[in-house]
Rosetta silent file (secondary structure, phi, psi, omega in degrees, C-alpha in Angstrom):
SEQUENCE: MTNIAEGFDREQRYEHGLEVLRKIDGEAGQRVVDALADVSPELAHQVVAWAFGEMYDRPGLAPRDRQLVTLGALTALGGCEPQLDVHVNAALNVGLTPDEITEALLHSAVYCGMPRALNATFAAKKVFADRGLLPAPDGTA
SCORE:     score description
SCORE:     0.000 S_00000001
   1 L     0.000  130.735  168.678  -16.416    4.234   15.483 S_00000001
   2 L  -120.984  168.101  174.904  -13.118    4.932   17.075 S_00000001
   3 L  -112.349  171.718 -173.240   -9.715    3.396   16.587 S_00000001
   4 L   -67.449  -31.829 -177.077   -7.363    1.909   19.049 S_00000001
   5 L   -70.440  -12.511 -178.116   -4.836    4.857   18.881 S_00000001
   6 L   -61.134  129.604 -177.864   -7.413    7.309   20.321 S_00000001
   7 L    87.840   -0.859  175.356   -6.124    8.658   23.564 S_00000001
   8 L   -79.520  149.284  171.609   -2.496    7.667   22.862 S_00000001
   9 L   -81.323 -179.889 -177.531    0.243   10.271   23.273 S_00000001
  10 H   -53.271  -46.506 -176.296    2.587   11.131   20.373 S_00000001
  11 H   -72.605  -37.352  176.042    5.046    8.380   21.017 S_00000001
  12 H   -63.297  -38.351  177.875    2.333    5.801   21.613 S_00000001
  13 H   -64.629  -42.092 -178.297    0.634    6.707   18.342 S_00000001
  14 H   -64.029  -44.734 -177.497    3.964    6.273   16.511 S_00000001
  15 H   -64.200  -43.761  178.244    4.631    2.836   18.230 S_00000001
  16 H   -63.552  -46.136 -179.585    1.080    1.666   17.469 S_00000001
  17 H   -63.271  -30.522  177.859    1.369    2.911   13.834 S_00000001
  18 H   -64.367  -42.155 -179.511    4.690    1.101   13.479 S_00000001
  19 H   -60.588  -44.136 -175.760    2.999   -2.188   14.424 S_00000001
  20 H   -70.729  -44.889 -178.607    0.244   -1.595   11.813 S_00000001
  21 H   -59.679  -43.389 -179.601    2.820   -0.487    9.165 S_00000001
  22 H   -62.363  -40.790 -179.983    4.873   -3.727    9.722 S_00000001
  23 H   -69.408  -35.615 -171.334    1.812   -5.905    9.424 S_00000001
  24 H   -89.881  -55.093 -169.927    0.513   -4.201    6.269 S_00000001
  25 L  -100.894  -17.808  178.174    3.620   -2.907    4.358 S_00000001
  26 H    59.771 -141.443 -175.768    6.399   -4.968    5.941 S_00000001
  27 H   -60.386  -38.119 -173.757    9.943   -3.998    4.784 S_00000001
  28 H   -63.699  -45.052  177.544    8.696   -1.752    1.947 S_00000001
  29 H   -64.427  -42.681  179.076    6.919    0.553    4.351 S_00000001
  30 H   -63.655  -34.174  178.100    9.889    0.699    6.748 S_00000001
  31 H   -61.957  -40.649 -174.985   12.156    1.663    3.760 S_00000001
  32 H   -66.759  -49.954  179.786    9.886    4.632    3.027 S_00000001
  33 H   -60.131  -41.492 -178.221   10.047    5.795    6.738 S_00000001
  34 H   -69.031  -32.984 -179.373   13.852    5.274    6.793 S_00000001
  35 H   -73.356  -25.300  178.825   14.280    7.238    3.566 S_00000001
  36 H   -87.071   -8.416 -175.357   12.485   10.211    5.076 S_00000001
  37 L   -55.729  -37.510 -175.333   14.548   10.230    8.344 S_00000001
  38 L   -91.771  -20.287 -173.817   17.133   12.667    7.200 S_00000001
  39 L  -101.532  -41.183 -174.756   15.028   15.033    5.016 S_00000001
  40 L  -152.146   72.429  179.836   11.688   15.086    6.890 S_00000001
  41 H   -58.136  -25.133  178.364   11.469   13.101   10.079 S_00000001
  42 H   -75.645  -36.856  174.746    8.118   14.703   10.904 S_00000001
  43 H   -61.808  -43.215  178.536    6.624   13.461    7.598 S_00000001
  44 H   -60.796  -40.836  176.120    7.951    9.955    8.499 S_00000001
  45 H   -59.573  -45.022 -175.501    6.370   10.356   11.893 S_00000001
  46 H   -73.733  -33.528  170.575    3.023   11.335   10.403 S_00000001
  47 H   -61.417  -43.064 -179.908    3.047    8.465    7.900 S_00000001
  48 H   -70.952  -61.212 -171.671    3.531    6.033   10.744 S_00000001
  49 H   -65.695  -50.793 -171.950    1.401    7.668   13.559 S_00000001
  50 H   -81.139  -65.749 -175.255   -1.392    9.182   11.506 S_00000001
  51 H   -56.753  -47.616 -174.887   -1.619    7.217    8.225 S_00000001
  52 H   -94.866  -44.452 -173.542   -1.056    3.769    9.696 S_00000001
  53 H   -70.316  -32.866 -179.032   -1.714    4.215   13.433 S_00000001
  54 H  -109.672  -58.007 -171.964   -5.053    6.021   12.956 S_00000001
  55 H   -70.938  -48.750 -178.058   -6.341    5.756    9.339 S_00000001
  56 H   -68.467  -22.931 -172.806   -5.232    2.219    8.349 S_00000001
  57 L   -94.782    4.151  179.379   -6.250    0.918   11.760 S_00000001
  58 L   -64.387  148.636  179.685   -9.872    2.172   11.686 S_00000001
  59 L   -74.549  -11.532 -167.151  -12.486   -0.549   12.077 S_00000001
  60 L   -79.603  -21.907  175.527  -14.707    0.346    9.159 S_00000001
  61 L  -134.585  144.559  176.602  -12.874   -1.471    6.392 S_00000001
  62 L   -65.685  153.400  177.564  -10.804   -4.661    6.244 S_00000001
  63 H   -54.105  -37.557  179.253   -7.095   -4.183    5.363 S_00000001
  64 H   -62.982  -41.181  178.681   -7.672   -5.759    1.962 S_00000001
  65 H   -70.479  -35.065  175.550  -10.409   -3.350    1.167 S_00000001
  66 H   -65.663  -32.861  179.864   -8.257   -0.368    2.252 S_00000001
  67 H   -73.910  -33.620  175.139   -5.541   -1.637   -0.112 S_00000001
  68 H   -61.117  -45.173  175.365   -7.993   -1.807   -3.008 S_00000001
  69 H   -56.455  -48.087  179.854   -9.037    1.788   -2.312 S_00000001
  70 H   -64.067  -41.039  174.548   -5.368    2.794   -2.095 S_00000001
  71 H   -62.011  -37.817  176.078   -4.428    1.137   -5.378 S_00000001
  72 H   -66.193  -41.427 -179.087   -7.341    2.853   -7.077 S_00000001
  73 H   -69.036  -43.664 -177.349   -6.393    6.278   -5.681 S_00000001
  74 H   -69.417  -34.061  176.478   -2.671    5.929   -6.540 S_00000001
  75 H   -64.208  -48.660 -178.583   -3.638    4.734  -10.042 S_00000001
  76 H   -63.109  -38.616 -179.757   -5.968    7.699  -10.468 S_00000001
  77 H   -63.606  -41.041 -175.078   -3.334   10.216   -9.261 S_00000001
  78 L    69.074  153.615  177.349   -0.764    8.891  -11.753 S_00000001
  79 L    73.842   16.601 -172.899    2.956    9.314  -11.270 S_00000001
  80 L  -114.578   27.397 -179.567    2.812    7.310   -7.961 S_00000001
  81 H   -54.871  -37.784  170.512    4.638    4.249   -9.141 S_00000001
  82 H   -60.412  -36.823  179.536    6.979    4.122   -6.058 S_00000001
  83 H   -75.258  -34.516  174.073    3.931    4.208   -3.801 S_00000001
  84 H   -59.940  -38.126  175.243    2.242    1.616   -5.963 S_00000001
  85 H   -53.745  -47.552 -178.469    5.277   -0.611   -5.494 S_00000001
  86 H   -67.962  -44.739 -172.724    4.709   -0.410   -1.746 S_00000001
  87 H   -85.796  -13.528  164.795    1.027   -0.865   -1.772 S_00000001
  88 H   -69.430  -43.945  174.074    0.948   -3.719   -4.348 S_00000001
  89 H   -58.404  -50.491  178.222    3.243   -5.509   -1.818 S_00000001
  90 H   -54.444  -45.430 -178.837    0.875   -4.428    0.963 S_00000001
  91 H   -63.311  -39.528  177.271   -2.163   -5.749   -0.974 S_00000001
  92 H   -72.328  -34.153  176.107   -0.483   -9.132   -1.338 S_00000001
  93 H   -59.917  -31.922 -173.105    0.490   -9.013    2.368 S_00000001
  94 L  -100.021   13.334  171.672   -3.171   -8.549    3.482 S_00000001
  95 L   105.908   -3.932  176.100   -4.513  -11.367    1.222 S_00000001
  96 L   -71.642  147.840  178.686   -5.313   -9.932   -2.173 S_00000001
  97 L   -96.942  160.354  178.763   -4.161  -12.134   -4.993 S_00000001
  98 H   -55.129  -37.203  177.196   -2.291  -11.014   -8.143 S_00000001
  99 H   -61.416  -43.821  176.450   -5.489  -11.693  -10.150 S_00000001
 100 H   -63.805  -40.564  173.388   -7.531   -9.489   -7.876 S_00000001
 101 H   -56.336  -50.211 -178.410   -4.909   -6.737   -8.038 S_00000001
 102 H   -67.599  -33.901  175.365   -4.712   -6.768  -11.793 S_00000001
 103 H   -61.979  -41.628  178.758   -8.449   -6.897  -12.037 S_00000001
 104 H   -64.815  -41.592 -177.398   -8.792   -3.755   -9.844 S_00000001
 105 H   -70.646  -36.766  170.019   -6.145   -2.014  -11.981 S_00000001
 106 H   -59.372  -43.201  177.616   -7.939   -3.051  -15.146 S_00000001
 107 H   -63.176  -32.496 -178.478  -11.163   -1.699  -13.769 S_00000001
 108 H   -66.384  -26.244  177.667   -9.444    1.612  -12.917 S_00000001
 109 H   -52.022  -38.318  178.291   -8.870    2.150  -16.654 S_00000001
 110 H   -55.997  -39.257 -172.173  -12.560    2.999  -16.958 S_00000001
 111 H  -102.707  -26.946 -178.688  -12.267    5.877  -14.520 S_00000001
 112 H  -104.264  -19.146  179.300   -8.587    6.856  -14.704 S_00000001
 113 L   104.042  155.079 -174.565   -7.681    6.219  -18.262 S_00000001
 114 H   -69.705  -33.417  177.849   -5.609    3.639  -19.966 S_00000001
 115 H   -66.860  -35.711  179.801   -2.136    5.238  -19.531 S_00000001
 116 H   -72.105  -44.282 -178.805   -2.538    5.363  -15.695 S_00000001
 117 H   -63.044  -37.236  178.437   -3.921    1.868  -15.653 S_00000001
 118 H   -63.465  -51.965 -177.987   -1.023    0.648  -17.801 S_00000001
 119 H   -56.556  -40.494 -179.906    1.547    2.423  -15.554 S_00000001
 120 H   -68.078  -39.034 -179.507   -0.037    0.876  -12.429 S_00000001
 121 H   -67.628  -40.139  177.060   -0.162   -2.574  -13.973 S_00000001
 122 H   -65.214  -34.086  174.564    3.494   -2.389  -14.867 S_00000001
 123 H   -63.938  -41.808  178.703    4.328   -1.337  -11.342 S_00000001
 124 H   -64.980  -42.787 -179.096    2.345   -4.425  -10.094 S_00000001
 125 H   -53.342  -44.259 -178.077    4.141   -6.615  -12.599 S_00000001
 126 H   -61.915  -43.082  175.937    7.427   -5.575  -11.203 S_00000001
 127 H   -63.269  -45.736  178.277    6.304   -6.545   -7.653 S_00000001
 128 H   -60.103  -41.731  176.588    4.897   -9.789   -8.875 S_00000001
 129 H   -61.479  -43.971 -178.944    8.105  -10.625  -10.579 S_00000001
 130 H   -65.896  -28.505 -179.381   10.198   -9.644   -7.482 S_00000001
 131 L   -97.606    4.370  174.072    7.992  -11.999   -5.380 S_00000001
 132 L    77.771   26.996 -172.118    8.052  -14.860   -7.916 S_00000001
 133 L  -108.392    9.834  178.771    4.319  -14.595   -8.687 S_00000001
 134 L   -87.501  144.266  173.199    4.452  -14.184  -12.455 S_00000001
 135 L   -62.254  156.106  177.655    3.551  -17.220  -14.596 S_00000001
 136 L   -71.831  156.814 -176.403    6.362  -18.996  -16.315 S_00000001
 137 L   -56.452  -22.815  175.940    6.774  -18.110  -20.068 S_00000001
 138 L   -85.793    7.141  178.049    5.119  -21.437  -20.983 S_00000001
 139 L    90.922   -4.203  175.913    2.034  -20.428  -19.031 S_00000001
 140 L   -81.640  155.450  176.851    2.646  -22.563  -15.924 S_00000001
 141 L   -79.157    0.000    0.000    2.690  -20.958  -12.478 S_00000001
């Protein structure tokens, strides 16, 4: 299995990664890259070119499955709420539903512990609220 970026030069890898980043993370991913521009432009480049241009674009997993793995890993690490914000948005962008995301975070409690699952769920709740995806207080959508 190879990915499309194989054989690209440095700038082509970046441009390809930027396309993938925009499809998956949208504005949230671009904000991360922009925030790194003055302190570590090379890290920003690697996030785009390597993480998105090469790893996220591999053919072995669908984007929604990659996001489930990412949510689980960030939950397990703990202290990654800013990255969870980006990746909960990304999970929604690639077709996961709020129910699937919260179920994945609930399942992570078994392996990561309740505090980390709670923190991840509260990060997801913020994203859901920002996107108007929380049920109304009376229980209606």
